[in-house]
N, C-alpha and C positions, 0 to 999 in steps of 0.2 A: 503494500499499500505506500511505499514511500517512494518519491520521485527523487532520482539520482540528481545530487548538486544542490538540491534546496528542500526544505521541508514542505511538507504537504500542507497547504491552506484550507481551512474547513469553514464553511457557513454552518451554524448549528441554529435551527429553528424548532419550536414546539408548539403543539396545540392549535392546529389550523382550523379545525372544527368546521371544515367546509366552506370557508370565507374565501372567496375568490379575490375579492377586493385587497385583502392582506396579503394573500398569497403572490399577487402580481406586484405589490410594493415590495415584498421580500425578494422576489426573483429579479426586480430591476437593480435591486443591492448586490444579489449574487452575481449577475452579469457584468457590473461594473468594477465588483470588489477582487477579481483575478482570483477566484477561488478554484481548487481542485475537484471538490466534493461538496454535496448539499447533504447534511445529515439532518433527518427529520426524526425528533423524539416522541413520535406517536400523536395519536387522535387526529388523523388526517381529515376525515370525510365527515363523521357525525358529530353533533354539538353535545350528545349526552341529555338525560332527562333533567339534570340540575342547572344546566346553563341555558341562557337564553339563544334564540338564533343570532349567530353573529352579523354584523354588517355586511352585506355583500354576499349572504349564503347562496353557494352555487356549487355543489358537489361535483356536479358532472363537468362544470368549467375546471374544478380543482383537477379534476381525473385528466382531462385533457391537457392541460399545462404540465403536469408531473410526468406524465406518459412521455412527452416530448423530451423530457430530460432524464429519462429511466437510467442511462448509463452513467449519469453524475450523481444518483441518489443513493445513500446508505439510509435505511429506515428501521425503526424498533417498533413493535406492537404497543400501542396504548390502550387504556381500558375501555375506550370508545371505539377501537377498531375491531372489525368482525372479519370472518371468515369470506364472507360475500363480499367484503371490499377488495379481498385479493382477486376477485372474479374480474374487476374492471381496471385495476392497477397492475401495470406491467414490470413492476419491480417488486421483491419480496418485501412485506411487512411483518410476518408473522414470528419473527424472532422477537423475544422477550427482552434482549440485550446484545450488544455488540461491543467486542473489544478488538482495540488495534494498538499497534506501536508505531509512532512516528518519531525516527531518529532518537531511539531509547527512551521516548516517554509513553508511558501506558495510559490510554483513554480506554473509559469503559462508559457506554452509553446505555441508558434505559430510559423508559417513560417515567419510572418512579414509583408506579402504584403498587408495585409487588414489594418494594423495600419499604413503603410507608414513610418516606422522606428521610430515612435512616442510610447510614453507611454500610452496605453489605458486608459481612465478616469476613468473607474470602479474598477482599480486595487488600493488596498490599500497599504499604507505607509508600508515598511518592507517586501514587496513581491519581489521575484527574477523573473524578465520577461526575458525569454530566446527566441530568435527569430534567424531565418537564414535570408535567401532571398537575401541579399545584398553580401554575399561573403567575407566580410570583417570582421574581428574579431573587438570586441569592448567590452568595459565595462566602464559603467558610471553610475552615480546615478542621476536620474532626479525626482522631486516631492517625494523624499523618497523611490523610488522604484529603485533597482538595475537591471539595462539593460544590458544585456549579448547577444552577438553574437559569436558563435564559429568560424564564416568564413565558408569556404566550404572544404570538404575533396577532392572533384575533381576539382574544376574551382576556385581556391583562385583569389581575385582581389585586386587591390590597392598594389601590392607588397608583399601580404601576403603570408604565407606558408600554405600548405596543413594541416588543423588543425581539432581540435574537444576539447571540454570542456568536464569535468568530475565534478561531484558534489560527493565529498568523504567525509565521516565524517563531512558533513555539510559545507564544503569548496569548492569553485570553484576554479578549476585549468585549465588553458589554456595548451593544449599540441600540439606538432607537429606530424604528422604521420611519 
């Protein structure tokens, strides 16, 4: 997963919940940010019974845009993602987590609902754990693991903004749409 000569740069988004409007804004940032991969931390199409419909709700439009980028996408399954979603999305979303190593840095991606906003016990010190689910940005260190949440691009909570995270040249940056 590593490019020779430079670190892989990632744009990391979470909790799209079927919002074409906010996905389009995020993809504009992706195209101008010179990222190598788009990491989606789950909850791609469905808004869930506890969330309002997000602005620009258009799951079919979300499918169309993401399928055009299928080779750029790494996605994990969220609590609102269903097996039926995989029938229309042309990239896999059914994994509960994804691990990768970029130039010696371990990254662990998960939606977060399975770990209840806690650090999974099996992660080693020095790992960066990036999760979504809560819709609230977070950056903390627990048990030697850096724990990041980008928030939600479509349905931010807790007074946060429509946001995402980038992993660029080995550095984590929080950005607003």
